[in-house]
Steps between C-alpha positions, in 0.01 A plus 500: 500500500604860444535666843580861594673562832416865555700733723783250545863609466657197670402237242435239774137426409566532126781243516291258713223519237752454219643192676143361519473530120316832461574787264555745786591868476567746781428871480619786720625855468829364641734270307486131590759351735493159331553530123201372308175604336430838656316813391656809660196725477173603662290185535213671316695448176560129569128455572423589138633157398300177532566302820357174637587596856662763720667511839538861613695657784373861505682747727367470854643809673171693510269196519627293789363514851846564645509846336150618586623738771668714235181566303391786725837596644657559157178555304555207265137432417536583130800266471304223672206550263731493196671180624164331567368598156816356338446178700135486384605560137728194521226289663251603231738428208354298213695187597318180603733395785640764735673505838599821674713494812549766766537528878190530714322813368334769706125533477509823298693327223261201508205736450654634177624162378147372548566174680707330764779252424421130447791345691795577727819298454820501703855403391509232774220318313734457201836400649635827643542554875364851492178695541366750246122499467424524129142546380387359167210635294401226254299500177456165323765336721471276809661584835859381536546173687773489762800295381761489778419635849804613698464518878774750592386853409669837499382852409801560277326741259350710781838529674694610191709809578462814291705492180497624142364163377264424790179541300631277220605230746167515685301465177685193370284185467621196693612217271268246667195718437609564139544125445154429646343762270677346200405141581142556622366772271454541123437137415355440157120456513 
């Protein structure tokens, strides 16, 4: 199947899908870290092509519950609305099978997006000894099934110190989750 991995610079999900036999392309305004099929552009241009499926990782800075305190303090309401409308545009794309992932959203973002997430997954459910609640909004796809539960858990992402690459490192998809997406989703009907 032809799959778009939107808002992904790392190439992790794209390469997992490619390994599973799919014609997978990533798209981001940043260059890809892993050489491969990558559109370096606004995802709106990539959406003009025909796709069988999409996994999207829209920016979460203004959508996630952890940043809600800044909405009033820094008057970021217009940025939150713009981010939620971008998220909704991805969810409403004319693609039969879609998964969007993001941290737990705050209720204001959910109101604009129009619906709550379908599932929450954690890295420890897919072979990584860490916590990072990741919500999945699904269209035409089933929930992910846990593949390898790890008992020891650490909040590694939450405890990351400030750095120039912190946001990139925090947004990277865990390999176990990428592999589960590639093996469980986008099967031929």
